[in-house]
C-alpha positions as CSV (number, residue, x, y, z in Angstrom):
1,M,43.0,55.2,-32.2
2,N,40.4,56.6,-34.7
3,I,39.3,53.2,-36.0
4,L,35.9,53.2,-37.6
5,G,35.9,49.4,-38.2
6,V,38.0,46.4,-39.2
7,F,37.5,44.0,-42.1
8,D,39.5,40.9,-41.1
9,M,39.9,38.6,-44.1
10,D,41.2,35.7,-42.1
11,M,40.9,32.5,-44.2
12,I,39.2,33.1,-47.6
13,G,40.0,30.2,-50.0
14,F,38.3,26.9,-49.1
15,W,35.0,25.6,-50.5
16,P,34.0,22.0,-49.8
17,G,32.1,21.5,-53.1
18,A,28.7,21.8,-54.8
19,E,27.1,19.2,-52.5
20,Y,27.3,21.9,-49.7
21,G,25.5,24.5,-51.8
22,P,26.6,27.4,-54.0
23,V,29.8,29.3,-53.3
24,T,28.8,31.6,-50.4
25,M,30.7,34.2,-48.5
26,Y,30.3,34.3,-44.7
27,S,31.1,36.7,-41.9
28,G,30.8,36.7,-38.1
29,F,30.4,39.6,-35.6
30,S,30.0,40.3,-31.9
31,Y,27.3,42.7,-30.6
32,I,29.6,45.7,-31.0
33,S,29.9,45.0,-34.8
34,E,26.3,44.3,-35.8
35,R,25.8,47.6,-37.6
36,L,29.1,47.2,-39.5
37,F,28.0,43.7,-40.6
38,D,24.6,45.0,-41.8
39,Y,26.3,47.6,-43.9
40,Y,29.0,45.1,-45.2
41,Q,26.3,42.5,-46.1
42,N,24.2,45.1,-48.0
43,V,27.1,46.3,-50.0
44,A,28.5,42.8,-50.8
45,N,25.1,41.6,-51.9
46,L,24.6,44.7,-54.1
47,Y,27.9,44.3,-55.9
48,I,28.3,40.5,-55.9
49,P,24.8,39.1,-56.0
50,E,25.9,35.8,-57.5
51,M,27.9,35.0,-54.4
52,P,25.7,35.8,-51.4
53,T,27.1,37.1,-48.1
54,R,25.6,35.6,-45.0
55,R,26.3,35.4,-41.3
56,F,28.1,32.4,-39.8
57,T,25.6,29.8,-38.5
58,E,27.7,29.8,-35.3
59,M,27.5,33.6,-35.2
60,D,31.2,34.4,-34.8
61,A,34.6,32.9,-35.1
62,Y,36.8,32.7,-32.1
63,G,40.6,33.2,-32.2
64,G,40.4,35.4,-35.3
65,D,42.4,38.5,-35.6
66,H,39.2,40.5,-35.3
67,L,38.6,39.4,-31.7
68,S,41.2,41.7,-30.0
69,F,39.4,44.7,-31.7
70,D,36.0,43.5,-30.5
71,V,37.2,43.1,-26.9
72,H,38.4,46.8,-27.0
73,E,35.1,47.8,-28.6
74,Y,36.3,48.6,-32.1
75,P,33.7,47.1,-34.6
76,A,35.4,44.2,-36.4
77,L,34.2,41.5,-38.7
78,Y,35.7,38.1,-39.2
79,I,35.4,37.5,-43.0
80,G,36.3,34.1,-44.3
81,D,35.6,30.4,-45.0
82,V,35.5,29.1,-41.4
83,E,31.8,28.2,-42.0
84,Y,33.3,25.2,-43.9
85,K,35.9,24.4,-41.2
86,E,34.3,21.0,-40.4
87,Q,34.7,19.9,-44.1
88,N,38.3,21.3,-44.3
89,V,40.5,18.4,-43.3
90,Y,43.6,20.6,-43.9
91,Y,42.5,23.3,-41.5
92,H,45.6,24.3,-39.3
93,T,47.8,21.4,-40.7
94,P,51.0,21.6,-42.7
95,N,48.9,20.7,-45.8
96,D,46.8,23.9,-45.5
97,T,48.3,25.1,-48.7
98,I,47.2,26.2,-52.2
99,G,45.4,23.3,-53.9
100,S,44.2,21.6,-50.7
101,G,43.3,24.1,-47.9
102,V,43.0,26.8,-50.5
103,N,41.1,25.4,-53.4
104,C,38.7,28.1,-54.5
105,F,40.1,31.3,-55.9
106,A,36.6,32.4,-56.9
107,L,35.7,32.6,-53.3
108,S,38.9,34.5,-52.4
109,E,38.2,36.9,-55.2
110,G,34.7,37.4,-54.0
111,F,35.8,38.2,-50.4
112,V,38.4,40.7,-51.7
113,K,35.8,42.4,-54.0
114,A,33.3,42.6,-51.2
115,V,35.8,44.3,-48.8
116,I,37.0,46.7,-51.5
117,A,33.4,47.6,-52.3
118,A,32.5,48.2,-48.7
119,T,35.6,50.3,-48.1
120,A,35.1,52.4,-51.2
121,E,31.4,53.0,-50.3
122,L,32.5,54.1,-46.8
123,A,35.1,56.4,-48.2
124,D,32.5,58.1,-50.5
125,G,29.6,57.5,-48.2
126,R,27.7,59.5,-45.6
127,L,28.7,58.3,-42.2
128,A,26.4,58.8,-39.2
129,P,27.6,61.5,-36.8
130,Q,30.0,59.9,-34.4
131,D,30.0,59.8,-30.5
132,F,26.6,61.2,-29.9
133,R,26.0,61.6,-26.2
134,A,23.4,63.2,-23.8
135,T,24.8,64.6,-20.6
136,I,23.7,67.2,-18.0
137,K,25.3,70.6,-17.8
138,N,24.1,73.4,-15.5
139,G,20.8,71.5,-15.0
140,N,20.0,71.1,-18.7
141,V,20.1,68.2,-21.0
142,F,23.1,68.8,-23.3
143,L,23.3,66.9,-26.6
144,S,26.6,66.8,-28.5
145,W,28.4,64.9,-31.2
146,D,31.5,65.0,-33.3
147,E,31.3,67.2,-36.4
148,A,30.5,65.2,-39.6
149,P,32.4,66.3,-42.7
150,G,30.3,67.4,-45.7
151,T,27.2,68.1,-43.4
152,E,25.2,71.3,-43.9
153,F,23.0,70.9,-40.9
154,Y,21.8,68.3,-38.4
155,K,18.5,66.8,-37.4
156,L,18.0,66.0,-33.7
157,F,15.4,63.4,-32.7
158,K,13.8,62.8,-29.3
159,D,11.8,59.7,-28.7
160,N,11.8,59.1,-32.5
161,E,10.3,62.5,-33.3
162,L,12.1,65.5,-34.8
163,L,13.3,67.8,-32.0
164,A,15.2,70.4,-33.8
165,E,17.5,71.3,-36.7
166,T,20.8,73.0,-36.1
167,T,24.1,73.8,-37.9
168,E,26.0,73.4,-34.6
169,N,27.2,70.0,-33.2
170,S,25.5,70.5,-29.9
171,L,22.0,71.5,-28.6
172,V,20.2,72.0,-25.3
173,D,16.8,70.3,-24.8
174,E,14.8,72.9,-23.0
175,N,11.6,70.8,-22.9
176,F,12.9,67.8,-21.0
177,V,10.5,66.1,-18.7
178,D,12.0,64.8,-15.5
179,G,11.3,61.3,-14.3
180,E,10.8,59.8,-17.8
181,W,13.3,58.1,-20.1
182,H,14.0,60.1,-23.2
183,N,15.9,58.7,-26.2
184,Y,17.9,60.9,-28.5
185,F,19.9,60.5,-31.8
186,V,21.1,62.7,-34.6
187,K,21.4,62.6,-38.4
188,G,23.5,64.7,-40.7
189,V,22.1,66.3,-43.9
190,D,24.4,67.2,-46.8
191,P,24.0,70.2,-49.2
192,E,22.0,68.1,-51.6
193,G,19.5,67.2,-48.9
194,F,20.5,63.6,-48.3
195,E,20.4,62.3,-44.7
196,S,23.1,60.2,-43.1
197,P,22.2,57.1,-41.1
198,A,21.2,57.7,-37.5
199,S,23.9,58.0,-34.9
200,N,24.0,55.9,-31.8
201,I,21.0,56.4,-29.4
202,D,21.6,57.9,-26.0
203,S,19.1,58.2,-23.1
204,V,18.5,60.5,-20.1
205,F,16.1,60.0,-17.2
206,S,16.6,63.0,-15.0
207,R,18.3,66.4,-14.9
208,E,18.6,66.1,-11.1
209,A,21.8,64.6,-9.8
210,L,21.7,61.4,-7.8
211,Q,22.2,62.2,-4.1
212,L,25.1,60.4,-2.5
213,P,25.5,58.0,-0.8
214,A,23.0,56.0,-2.9
215,S,21.7,52.5,-2.5
216,Y,19.6,50.1,-4.5
217,Y,18.3,47.0,-2.7
218,F,15.7,45.8,-5.3
219,N,13.0,44.9,-2.8
220,D,10.2,46.4,-4.8
221,T,11.5,48.8,-7.4
222,I,14.3,49.4,-9.9
223,D,14.0,53.2,-9.4
224,D,16.0,55.3,-11.8
225,L,18.6,52.8,-13.0
226,H,18.9,52.5,-16.8
227,L,18.7,48.8,-17.8
228,Y,19.7,47.9,-21.3
229,N,17.7,45.0,-22.8
230,E,14.2,44.1,-21.8
231,N,14.8,40.9,-19.8
232,W,15.8,42.5,-16.5
233,V,13.3,41.7,-13.8
234,L,13.0,41.9,-10.1
235,G,12.9,38.4,-8.7
236,M,14.2,35.8,-6.3
237,Y,17.4,34.1,-7.3
238,K,19.5,31.9,-5.0
239,Q,17.7,33.0,-1.8
240,R,17.9,36.7,-2.6
241,K,15.5,39.3,-3.9
242,C,17.5,40.9,-6.7
243,L,17.8,42.4,-10.1
244,L,18.0,39.5,-12.5
245,A,18.7,38.9,-16.2
246,R,18.4,35.5,-17.9
247,T,19.5,35.2,-21.5
248,Y,18.6,32.1,-23.6
249,T,20.6,32.5,-26.8
250,N,23.4,31.1,-28.9
251,D,24.1,34.7,-30.0
252,N,25.7,37.8,-28.6
253,V,24.9,38.8,-25.0
254,L,24.8,42.3,-23.7
255,Q,23.3,43.3,-20.3
256,M,24.0,46.6,-18.7
257,I,23.0,48.5,-15.5
258,E,23.7,52.2,-15.6
259,T,23.3,54.6,-12.6
260,P,22.0,58.1,-12.9
261,W,24.6,60.9,-13.0
262,F,26.1,62.4,-9.9
263,S,28.8,64.8,-8.9
264,I,31.7,64.0,-6.5
265,P,32.7,67.0,-4.4
266,E,36.3,67.9,-4.2
267,T,36.2,67.5,-0.4
268,T,35.4,63.8,-0.7
269,E,38.1,61.6,0.8
270,D,37.0,58.2,-0.4
271,I,34.2,56.9,-2.6
272,S,33.4,53.5,-4.0
273,V,30.9,51.5,-6.0
274,E,29.8,48.3,-4.2
275,F,27.5,45.4,-5.1
276,K,26.7,41.7,-4.7
277,M,26.7,39.6,-7.9
278,Y,25.8,36.1,-8.9
279,R,26.6,35.0,-12.4
280,M,26.4,31.7,-14.2
281,F,26.7,30.4,-17.7
282,S,26.8,26.9,-19.2
283,S,30.2,25.2,-19.3
284,I,29.6,24.5,-23.0
285,W,29.1,28.2,-23.8
286,V,32.7,29.3,-24.1
287,P,33.2,32.7,-25.8
288,Y,36.6,34.3,-25.3
289,N,35.2,37.5,-24.1
290,L,32.4,36.7,-21.7
291,N,33.1,39.1,-18.8
292,V,31.7,41.6,-16.4
293,F,33.1,45.1,-16.5
294,V,32.7,48.0,-14.1
295,E,33.0,51.3,-15.9
296,V,32.9,55.0,-15.2
297,T,32.3,58.0,-17.5
298,T,32.5,61.7,-17.1
299,D,31.2,62.6,-20.6
300,R,29.2,59.6,-21.8
301,K,31.7,59.5,-24.7
302,T,34.4,57.4,-23.1
303,W,33.7,54.7,-20.5
304,H,36.8,53.9,-18.5
305,K,37.1,50.3,-17.4
306,I,38.0,50.3,-13.7
307,A,37.4,46.5,-13.2
308,K,37.1,43.3,-15.1
309,I,35.5,40.5,-13.1
310,D,35.9,36.9,-14.1
311,G,35.9,33.6,-12.2
312,A,33.9,33.2,-9.0
313,M,30.7,31.8,-10.6
314,G,27.9,29.9,-9.0
315,Q,27.8,31.9,-5.7
316,W,27.0,35.4,-4.4
317,N,30.1,37.5,-4.2
318,D,30.8,40.9,-2.7
319,Y,32.6,43.5,-4.8
320,A,33.9,47.0,-4.0
321,F,35.9,49.3,-6.3
322,S,37.3,52.7,-5.7
323,I,36.3,55.6,-7.9
324,N,38.5,58.1,-6.1
325,D,40.1,59.0,-9.5
326,Y,36.9,60.9,-10.3
327,I,36.7,63.0,-7.1
328,G,36.0,66.6,-8.1
329,S,34.1,65.6,-11.3
330,D,30.9,67.5,-12.0
331,Y,29.4,64.6,-14.0
332,V,29.9,60.9,-13.2
333,Q,28.1,57.8,-14.1
334,V,28.8,54.1,-13.3
335,R,27.7,51.1,-15.2
336,I,28.1,47.3,-14.8
337,R,28.4,45.5,-18.2
338,F,28.0,41.8,-18.8
339,E,28.9,40.9,-22.4
340,G,30.0,38.1,-24.6
341,S,29.8,37.2,-28.2
342,G,29.0,34.2,-30.1
343,K,28.3,30.6,-29.9
344,G,26.5,28.3,-27.4
345,V,23.2,26.7,-26.6
346,T,19.7,28.1,-27.2
347,T,16.9,27.2,-24.8
348,T,18.4,24.5,-22.5
349,D,20.6,26.7,-20.4
350,A,20.5,30.4,-19.5
351,K,23.3,32.9,-19.1
352,V,22.5,34.5,-15.7
353,M,23.5,37.8,-14.2
354,A,22.1,38.9,-10.9
355,I,22.8,42.0,-8.9
356,D,21.9,43.1,-5.4
357,N,22.8,45.8,-2.9
358,L,24.2,48.2,-5.5
359,C,25.6,51.2,-3.6
360,I,27.8,54.2,-4.1
361,N,29.3,54.9,-0.7
362,F,31.8,57.2,0.9
363,S,34.0,54.3,1.8
364,H,37.7,53.6,2.1
365,D,37.3,49.8,2.1
366,A,37.2,49.4,-1.7
367,V,39.7,47.2,-3.4
368,N,40.5,46.9,-7.1
369,E,41.8,43.3,-7.1
370,H,40.3,42.8,-10.6
371,F,41.7,46.1,-11.9
372,V,42.1,46.0,-15.7
373,N,43.5,49.4,-16.4
374,K,47.0,48.7,-15.2
375,K,49.0,50.4,-17.9
376,F,52.6,49.4,-18.2
377,N,55.5,50.1,-20.5
378,F,59.1,49.1,-21.0
379,L,62.1,50.7,-22.7
380,V,64.5,49.0,-25.1
381,S,68.0,50.4,-25.7
382,P,70.0,50.7,-27.8
383,N,67.9,50.2,-30.9
384,P,69.5,49.3,-33.4
385,T,71.8,47.1,-31.3
386,N,74.7,44.8,-31.8
387,G,72.8,42.2,-29.7
388,I,73.1,43.4,-26.2
389,V,69.7,44.9,-25.2
390,N,68.9,46.8,-22.0
391,I,65.3,46.3,-20.8
392,T,63.9,48.9,-18.4
393,M,60.5,48.3,-16.9
394,E,58.3,51.1,-15.4
395,S,57.3,49.1,-12.3
396,E,58.9,46.5,-10.0
397,S,56.8,43.6,-11.0
398,N,58.2,40.5,-12.8
399,Y,57.0,40.0,-16.4
400,L,57.0,37.2,-19.0
401,I,59.2,38.2,-21.9
402,A,59.7,36.6,-25.3
403,V,61.6,37.4,-28.4
404,Y,60.3,36.5,-31.9
405,N,61.8,36.6,-35.4
406,M,60.1,37.9,-38.5
407,L,58.4,34.6,-39.1
408,G,56.8,34.6,-35.6
409,V,59.2,31.9,-34.3
410,K,59.9,32.3,-30.6
411,M,63.7,32.6,-30.2
412,L,64.0,33.2,-26.5
413,S,61.7,33.5,-23.4
414,K,62.2,34.3,-19.7
415,E,59.4,33.7,-17.1
416,S,60.4,36.5,-14.7
417,L,62.2,39.7,-15.7
418,S,62.1,43.2,-14.3
419,D,65.0,45.4,-15.3
420,G,67.9,43.5,-17.0
421,I,69.9,42.7,-20.0
422,L,69.0,40.4,-22.9
423,D,72.0,38.9,-24.7
424,L,70.9,38.5,-28.3
425,S,74.4,38.6,-29.8
426,S,74.0,35.0,-31.1
427,F,71.0,36.0,-33.2
428,P,71.6,36.7,-36.9
429,Q,71.2,40.4,-37.8
430,G,67.7,41.4,-38.8
431,I,64.4,42.5,-37.3
432,Y,63.0,41.0,-34.1
433,F,60.1,41.6,-31.8
434,I,60.3,41.7,-28.0
435,S,57.0,40.9,-26.3
436,V,56.3,41.6,-22.6
437,D,53.2,40.2,-20.8
438,N,52.0,41.3,-17.3
439,G,49.2,38.7,-17.2
440,V,46.6,41.3,-18.3
441,D,48.1,43.2,-21.2
442,R,50.9,42.6,-23.6
443,I,53.2,45.1,-25.3
444,T,55.4,44.2,-28.3
445,K,58.3,46.4,-29.5
446,R,60.4,46.1,-32.7
447,I,64.2,45.9,-32.5
448,V,66.9,45.8,-35.1
449,I,70.1,43.7,-34.6
450,S,72.8,45.2,-36.8
451,K,76.4,43.9,-36.7
């Protein structure tokens, strides 16, 4: 979906009183949403200076409706009064009503004004060019981005210096130096000469393809891997010389290892990415989305999640994942991403990610036991129905199924269902929602009972 961002006004009406300071609006964000927060805060403080906008002291709010967007990497802000949750004795109780849990309409009004102002400014504003990426085509560094409406020409920057100006939404860097990291971004310029904000930054190390099979053992060098964040080091950890990142923070965590690009010949029978990993975080640091993902791209625009790794902390574990789906691709990169947002401890405990023996091998032993891209679907018929509903699943697995009414009340549930019939004839006519869960994803469909 073409979602630029989400403003989630979750709980916006409680203020504990003047003893806790002036009425203040708060917001939380994960690392993926930091730029959206900076923009929202600037606009809110411009239009509503008497009610300042600040970031939550606990950095983010877990369980909010924004979180599902963050996990799928859509920028989303939790906007609301959860900063005062400890003072709100009515929080999530039957008495969380107007007059008790909602006691400050001025705060509610401020939140709504701030979101309207931010949305209006976006609608009339100059967005940065979207989906900027640097890839290799025919031995050249190829820079491309989505066209930005209202833009007369673009300015390309390389290593923070102007590289070129162009009216096209692509450019080839003919003066690229192999063996050095080069950072690129682009700005749009409108007919009046105003520049947009900068796009995302993308980086390239070499025009030469990685030769397969490839191995990184981290004995003395990191070689040509691209490491996001500066706290990656070569060092000993748990009896192994490895690539190690320690993060001491109560804020967002993002560590990434990215391989150089390579091609996979069409004649390849099997190919996999393999590595050893040790990860650890404090038991009191409990974000919802602290995970390790293995991802693949063929254009640097879209990273496909081929694996989600959770559990198995406190020991070295071996992982191997097939990338056979990309056989025949001229441009492929693999990355390992360790990320989480939010709340925890500062300097007493570290979040640790350690990687060793990273290899891309022509191997048939890879298994995807942590595979997260298992798409599933189900069919509901007839719809509308008199109450007898046929459920057709697109695989033979058993699923958890539940039926909810318009108020979100669960009316029926079954713990194991593949294909079958649901008898809802005892339900009053109206709109209901059938939710199916496979343990990784959940799909919900609307159904109408008409009698």
